[in-house]
VOZA-186700 format. One record per residue (C-alpha): z, y, x. Coordinates in steps of 0.001 Angstrom, whole numbers, padded with zeros to 6 digits, always signed. Example, Ala and Ser with C-alpha at 12.3 -4.5 7.8 and 13.67 -1.06 7.14 Angstrom:
# VOZA-186700
+007800-004500+012300;+007140-001060+013670;
***
This chain:
# VOZA-186700
-015078-020287-011023;-014416-019763-014763;-011267-018068-015802;-010149-016734-019243;-011099-013265-020728;-008792-010546-018641;-006901-008566-020828;-005856-004571-020862;-003818-002947-023301;-004529+000542-023605;-001527+003379-024181;-002852+006429-025728;-002035+008969-028614;-005641+009686-029892;-006918+007276-032223;-009937+008457-030455;-010045+007873-027112;-008194+003947-027685;-011652+003435-029618;-013866+005239-026709;-011854+002969-023909;-011674-000548-026062;-015629+000224-026744;-016890+000547-023292;-014616-002032-021515;-016214-004236-023899;-019475-003369-022968;-018616-003327-018836;-016091-006012-018694;-015368-009462-019874;-012120-008498-021442;-009931-008213-024647;-008572-004610-025276;-005453-003908-026979;-004771+000148-027416;-001241+001296-028763;-000252+005087-030161;+002809+003594-030212;+004323+003281-026383;+007316+001225-027548;+004582-001225-029696;+003016-001469-026095;+005804-002247-023813;+007180-004935-026423;+003044-006374-026317;+002558-006043-022846;+006452-008035-021508;+005350-010819-024685;+001592-011317-023483;-000561-012529-019832;-001350-008857-019274;-004228-007830-016936;-004392-003519-016635;-002979-001055-018782;-004528+002401-019525;-001604+004687-019394;-001835+007612-020501;+000537+010680-019654;+000832+012856-022326;+002377+010804-025252;+004427+012166-027967;+007427+009872-027976;+007860+009684-024271;+005692+010393-021397;+003752+008139-019971;+005531+008592-016196;+008546+007323-018529;+006528+004154-019344;+005036+003191-016491;+008914+003656-014700;+010181+001134-017113;+007260-001725-016114;+007773-001093-012539;+012014-001956-012916;+010881-005209-014989;+010446-008061-012991;+007956-009532-015320;+005581-006333-015983;+006534-004667-012412;+003263-006431-010807;+001084-004955-013659;-001608-002917-011816;-001652+001216-013725;-004271+003397-014080;-002696+006514-015588;-005275+008844-017847;-004499+013003-018099;-006091+015919-017973;-003398+017190-015537;-005607+018121-012732;-002804+019268-010349;-001559+017377-007333;+001855+017712-008409;+001971+015226-011437;-000516+013118-009463;+002336+012294-007030;+004513+011709-009359;+002743+009065-011268;+002048+006778-007758;+005213+007832-006763;+006967+005986-009616;+004211+003389-008944;+000981+003280-010445;-002334+002511-009107;-004614+004627-009635;-004709+008825-011716;-007753+009681-013778;-008370+012506-014987;-010087+012436-018162;-012373+014944-018275;-014419+012921-014913;-014411+009472-017399;-017921+007128-017653;-018321+006275-013592;-015152+006372-012270;-013080+005209-014674;-015435+002466-014662;-015192+001680-011109;-011909+002283-010600;-010908-000494-013682;-013879-002415-011677;-011893-002310-008105;-008536-003614-009837;-010142-006695-012119;-012421-006965-009112;-008855-007791-006944;-007005-009370-010338;-009884-012010-010171;-010063-012811-006437;-005959-013661-007687;-006845-015725-009526;-008759-017199-007535;-006145-017797-004648;-003374-018460-007017;-005600-021516-008654;-006343-022722-005114;-002779-023544-003558;-002300-024712-006921;-004458-026799-006767;-003693-027944-002355;-000473-028399-003650;-001454-030669-006792;-003957-032691-004623;-001103-032876-001223;+000988-034265-004170;-000717-036516-004995;-002054-038347-002578;+001713-038068-001239;+002763-040092-003957;-000010-042669-004038;+001001-043072-000481;+004503-044014-000764;+003822-045516-004052;+001866-048465-002228;+003847-050765-000346;+006951-050863-003365;+003970-052131-005769;+002778-054511-003279;+005834-055905-002462;+006636-056440-007009;+003495-058428-007230;+004042-060584-004687;+007954-060229-006193;+006209-061419-009437;+003558-064769-007769;+007180-065790-006432;+009189-065858-008528;+006939-067634-011312;+006541-069657-008567;+009996-070701-008793;+011218-071289-012300;+007914-073295-013448;+009112-076026-010972;+012821-074999-011531;+013145-074314-015097;+009726-075888-016568;+010300-075734-020270;+011360-072724-020429;+008151-071178-018451;+006100-070151-021970;+008859-067555-022846;+009720-066265-018992;+005545-066411-018629;+005012-063718-021360;+008027-061784-020141;+005997-062231-016860;+002116-060994-017765;+004364-057772-019713;+005507-056975-016051;+002293-057437-014239;+000938-055590-016441;+002961-053049-016473;+002605-052994-012341;-001102-052956-013050;-001210-050153-015092;+000833-047787-012445;-001323-049663-009059;-004849-047858-011194;-003259-044855-011649;-001944-044447-007752;-006134-045181-007418;-006316-042859-008853;-003831-040222-007023;-004813-041393-004107;-009316-040738-004767;-008381-037436-006162;-009822-034844-005922;-010513-032552-008907;-008681-032585-012130;-007863-031263-015296;-004359-030944-017140;-003312-031856-020260;+000027-030275-022283;+003402-032405-022399;+005508-029720-023287;+006371-025925-023967;+003784-024162-022071;+003902-027562-018993;+001132-028680-018540;+000660-032162-016718;-002194-033496-014731;-003633-035873-016708;-004775-039805-015359;-007175-040506-018378;-009326-043249-016881;-012340-040991-018384;-011019-037806-017025;-010007-038419-013701;-012073-037248-010793;-014821-035651-013995;-012636-032509-013443;-015218-029923-015066;-016883-027767-011893;-016123-024423-012040;
***
């Protein structure tokens, strides 16, 4: 299944560390990395963007990494983003504090390379599984909804189609002189009904689908003729 790139935010007051982290992550993972030396700027970015993982240095000059962590964890929009704490401190007290405040992992900088990559891989793998599950549930709900709509629309559409024929027959007998004008409007109604009927047929046989932008960030199922049941395989 093809997913968009992971987004990783790295927060460290040393620019060289950020450059090194970005280089290593991009080498081993399909991700975009955004580095920040100022925690407030990082927090602002995190709150306004979809972020999959945060790498956070404990010893920051403006506010400690623990304070940044706590701020992120009390915000409903950022509390579920995984955070790996990065530090030179190896004492048990610091590690305990990190986990107590909600960190998902804690890495000593001296043991960077293999351990660092392994920890990141574990979290991004979990993120990928989470995306797959969310997409599965979304697709399941959408397909069930499509089937339900098709089922409930079929009978009213049948009644409408029959009704148009009955109206045409009655009017042709009673008002033959007005039939041509009436026929034009009946044809418009029939065309619209036929269009709805075709959409219902598509919904009833829907197995795959694409979405299209509707309003703002809202997306809806794309029911154009060339699109339904031609969704690219994931």
